[in-house]
C-alpha positions as CSV (number, residue, x, y, z in Angstrom):
1,M,42.0,58.8,-15.8
2,K,42.7,55.1,-15.3
3,I,41.5,53.0,-18.3
4,L,39.2,50.8,-16.2
5,D,37.5,53.9,-14.8
6,L,37.0,55.1,-18.4
7,L,35.5,51.7,-19.3
8,G,33.2,52.0,-16.4
9,R,32.0,55.4,-17.4
10,C,31.3,54.0,-20.8
11,G,29.2,51.3,-19.2
12,I,31.4,48.4,-20.2
13,A,33.6,47.6,-17.1
14,S,31.7,44.4,-16.5
15,L,33.0,42.9,-19.7
16,G,36.4,41.3,-20.4
17,M,37.0,43.6,-23.3
18,V,40.7,43.1,-23.6
19,E,42.0,39.9,-22.1
20,S,45.2,41.5,-20.8
21,L,43.2,44.1,-18.8
22,T,40.9,41.7,-16.9
23,Q,41.2,38.3,-15.3
24,Q,40.1,35.6,-17.7
25,P,37.4,33.3,-16.4
26,D,38.7,29.8,-15.6
27,F,36.5,28.2,-18.3
28,F,38.5,30.1,-21.1
29,S,41.1,27.8,-22.6
30,L,44.8,28.9,-22.4
31,Q,45.8,26.6,-25.3
32,I,45.0,29.3,-27.8
33,A,47.3,30.8,-30.5
34,E,44.9,33.8,-31.1
35,A,41.6,34.8,-29.7
36,K,38.9,37.6,-29.7
37,R,36.7,36.9,-26.7
38,F,34.4,38.6,-24.3
39,H,32.9,37.6,-21.0
40,S,30.6,39.1,-18.4
41,A,31.0,39.5,-14.7
42,G,27.3,38.7,-14.5
43,P,24.6,37.4,-16.9
44,L,23.9,39.7,-19.9
45,P,20.1,39.3,-20.4
46,V,19.2,38.9,-24.1
47,G,15.7,37.7,-23.7
48,K,13.3,36.3,-21.1
49,G,14.9,33.4,-19.5
50,L,18.1,33.6,-21.6
51,S,21.5,35.3,-20.8
52,I,24.9,35.4,-22.6
53,M,27.9,34.7,-20.4
54,A,30.7,34.7,-23.0
55,G,31.5,34.4,-26.6
56,G,34.4,34.6,-29.0
57,R,36.5,33.3,-31.8
58,E,39.6,31.1,-31.1
59,R,42.5,29.9,-33.2
60,C,43.7,26.8,-31.4
61,A,47.3,26.1,-30.5
62,I,48.8,23.0,-32.1
63,D,48.7,21.2,-28.7
64,Y,45.0,22.2,-28.0
65,R,43.2,19.6,-26.0
66,I,40.3,20.2,-23.7
67,Q,38.7,17.6,-21.4
68,R,35.9,18.4,-19.1
69,D,33.4,16.4,-17.1
70,S,30.9,19.2,-17.0
71,F,30.5,22.9,-17.9
72,P,28.8,25.7,-16.0
73,F,26.8,27.0,-19.0
74,W,25.1,25.8,-22.2
75,A,27.5,26.3,-25.1
76,V,27.5,26.2,-28.9
77,E,30.7,25.9,-30.9
78,F,31.1,26.3,-34.6
79,V,34.2,25.2,-36.5
80,I,35.3,27.3,-39.5
81,Q,38.8,26.1,-40.2
82,G,41.0,23.2,-39.4
83,R,40.3,19.7,-38.2
84,G,40.0,17.9,-34.9
85,K,38.2,15.3,-32.9
86,L,35.3,15.6,-30.5
87,E,33.9,13.3,-27.9
88,L,30.5,14.1,-26.2
89,D,29.7,11.7,-23.4
90,G,32.0,9.2,-25.0
91,Q,30.6,9.4,-28.5
92,P,33.2,10.4,-31.1
93,F,32.8,12.9,-33.9
94,L,35.1,14.4,-36.5
95,L,35.5,18.2,-36.4
96,V,35.7,19.9,-39.9
97,P,34.6,23.3,-41.2
98,G,30.8,23.7,-40.9
99,V,30.3,21.5,-37.8
100,L,28.3,22.8,-34.9
101,F,28.0,21.1,-31.5
102,S,26.4,21.9,-28.2
103,Y,27.1,20.9,-24.6
104,G,26.2,21.9,-21.1
105,P,26.1,21.1,-17.4
106,G,26.8,17.4,-17.0
107,T,28.2,16.8,-20.5
108,R,31.5,15.0,-20.7
109,L,33.5,16.8,-23.3
110,Q,36.8,16.3,-25.1
111,I,38.1,18.3,-28.0
112,T,41.5,17.7,-29.7
113,S,42.8,19.8,-32.5
114,D,44.9,18.3,-35.4
115,P,48.4,19.8,-35.0
116,A,48.8,19.8,-38.8
117,S,45.6,21.8,-39.2
118,P,44.6,23.6,-36.0
119,L,41.0,24.4,-35.4
120,V,39.5,27.8,-35.7
121,K,36.1,28.1,-34.1
122,Y,33.5,30.4,-32.7
123,F,31.7,29.8,-29.4
124,I,28.8,31.3,-27.4
125,D,28.0,30.4,-23.8
126,I,24.5,31.0,-22.5
127,S,22.7,30.5,-19.2
128,G,19.2,31.0,-17.8
129,P,16.1,28.8,-17.2
130,D,15.3,28.7,-20.9
131,A,18.8,28.1,-22.2
132,S,18.5,24.3,-22.7
133,N,15.0,24.4,-24.2
134,T,16.0,27.3,-26.5
135,L,18.9,25.2,-28.0
136,R,16.7,22.1,-28.3
137,E,14.0,24.1,-30.1
138,H,16.7,25.2,-32.7
139,G,18.0,21.7,-33.4
140,L,20.9,21.7,-30.9
141,P,19.9,19.9,-27.7
142,T,22.7,19.3,-25.2
143,G,25.2,16.9,-26.7
144,A,24.1,17.4,-30.3
145,V,26.3,17.6,-33.4
146,A,25.2,19.1,-36.7
147,Q,26.6,20.5,-39.9
148,T,25.5,23.7,-41.5
149,L,25.1,23.9,-45.2
150,A,25.6,27.6,-45.2
151,P,28.6,28.5,-42.9
152,G,29.0,31.8,-44.6
153,E,25.6,33.0,-43.3
154,L,26.5,32.2,-39.7
155,I,30.0,33.8,-39.5
156,P,28.7,37.5,-39.7
157,L,26.3,36.8,-36.9
158,F,28.9,35.4,-34.6
159,D,31.1,38.4,-35.5
160,D,28.3,40.7,-34.6
161,L,27.8,39.0,-31.2
162,I,31.5,39.4,-30.4
163,R,31.6,43.0,-31.5
164,H,28.7,44.1,-29.4
165,G,29.8,41.9,-26.5
166,L,33.0,43.8,-26.5
167,L,31.3,47.1,-26.8
168,G,28.9,46.3,-24.0
169,S,26.5,49.3,-24.2
170,A,22.9,49.0,-23.2
171,L,21.9,49.3,-26.9
172,S,24.4,46.5,-27.7
173,Y,22.5,44.1,-25.5
174,R,19.3,44.7,-27.6
175,I,21.3,44.1,-30.8
176,M,22.8,40.9,-29.2
177,E,19.3,39.7,-28.4
178,A,18.2,40.1,-32.0
179,T,21.4,38.6,-33.3
180,I,21.3,35.5,-31.2
181,T,17.7,34.9,-32.2
182,L,18.6,35.2,-35.8
183,L,21.7,33.0,-35.4
184,L,19.7,30.2,-33.8
185,V,17.0,30.3,-36.5
186,K,19.7,30.2,-39.2
187,I,21.3,27.2,-37.5
188,L,17.9,25.4,-37.5
189,D,17.3,26.4,-41.1
190,T,20.7,25.4,-42.6
191,S,21.8,22.4,-40.5
192,V,21.7,18.7,-41.1
193,P,23.2,15.7,-39.2
194,P,27.0,15.5,-39.6
195,G,28.1,13.9,-42.8
196,N,24.5,13.9,-44.2
197,S,24.5,16.9,-46.5
198,G,24.1,14.7,-49.5
199,S,22.8,17.3,-52.0
200,L,24.1,17.8,-55.5
201,S,25.3,21.3,-54.6
202,S,27.3,20.1,-51.6
203,E,28.9,17.3,-53.7
204,T,29.8,19.8,-56.4
205,Y,31.2,22.1,-53.7
206,R,33.4,19.3,-52.2
207,R,34.7,18.5,-55.7
208,C,35.6,22.1,-56.3
209,L,37.2,22.5,-52.9
210,S,39.3,19.4,-53.4
211,F,40.4,20.7,-56.8
212,I,41.5,24.0,-55.3
213,E,43.3,22.4,-52.4
214,N,45.2,20.0,-54.7
215,H,45.9,22.5,-57.6
216,W,46.2,25.9,-55.9
217,Q,49.7,26.3,-57.4
218,E,48.5,25.9,-60.9
219,V,45.3,28.0,-60.9
220,G,44.8,31.6,-59.9
221,S,41.5,32.9,-61.3
222,L,37.9,32.1,-61.0
223,K,37.7,31.3,-64.7
224,E,40.4,28.7,-64.5
225,I,38.9,27.0,-61.5
226,S,35.4,26.9,-62.9
227,S,36.6,25.7,-66.3
228,A,38.6,22.8,-64.7
229,C,35.6,21.9,-62.5
230,H,33.2,22.2,-65.5
231,I,30.8,24.6,-63.9
232,D,29.8,28.2,-64.5
233,P,31.9,30.9,-62.6
234,A,28.8,32.5,-61.1
235,Y,27.7,29.1,-59.8
236,L,31.1,28.5,-58.3
237,C,30.8,31.8,-56.3
238,R,27.3,30.8,-55.1
239,L,28.7,27.4,-53.9
240,F,31.4,29.0,-51.8
241,R,28.9,31.6,-50.4
242,Q,26.6,28.8,-49.4
243,H,29.0,26.1,-48.2
244,H,32.3,27.6,-47.2
245,C,33.6,30.1,-44.7
246,Q,35.8,31.8,-47.2
247,S,35.6,32.7,-50.9
248,H,37.5,30.7,-53.5
249,Y,40.0,33.7,-53.6
250,Q,40.5,33.7,-49.9
251,L,41.1,30.0,-50.0
252,L,43.8,30.4,-52.6
253,L,45.3,33.3,-50.7
254,R,45.4,31.2,-47.5
255,N,47.3,28.5,-49.3
256,Y,49.8,31.0,-50.7
257,T,50.4,32.8,-47.4
258,G,49.4,30.3,-44.7
259,P,46.4,30.5,-42.3
260,I,44.7,33.9,-42.0
């Protein structure tokens, strides 16, 4: 049996499960070092007036640069690693871990990844008559930029959307509906204007993060890091769960082995 026939019998032939098996949509970037993405041949309804068109996680190539005068859907992107620059309708923003931004039809968009620290980001593309209002109600109107104070709470939700988007069963659509609702509420609950986090915990987190990045060759344990930063080990763990996309251990491991 041909593999596409098998996918069809499983109810998932309409999705781009494996990019090499199906033609990629023209709105997928090719300047990607690694990606896990799904797309639909038609709208995947996940609620009244709202449909998912595509989603995924991308590790950008060192020459990643996207420039568009418009986009066919409403989109949300979420940076979890690396650095870059963003322009939305000519307004510049810095892309760093934790930044979220939205765009849609008519938005002029330019994204450039830093070659020395390529972006890793999630994205979700939606359509439907309620798409624009839904994003606006959750703090991400078209052309908005925000920063989440709890990226670690958003990552599992994006991963669930990708997993069920790739699975593509009828039950998966119901799970995706619940997941995207929770994701948007989490974004509304944890996000602030970019560069405006300002809380004591975020300042302490940034101080600890800077210490790890500058002294990763000298420290290797939670106790050593927390002692050097003059905080309790349990509090250090809470800071990374709240503010970072990785644990302190994963950050040390990434510095030892390179990007993961």
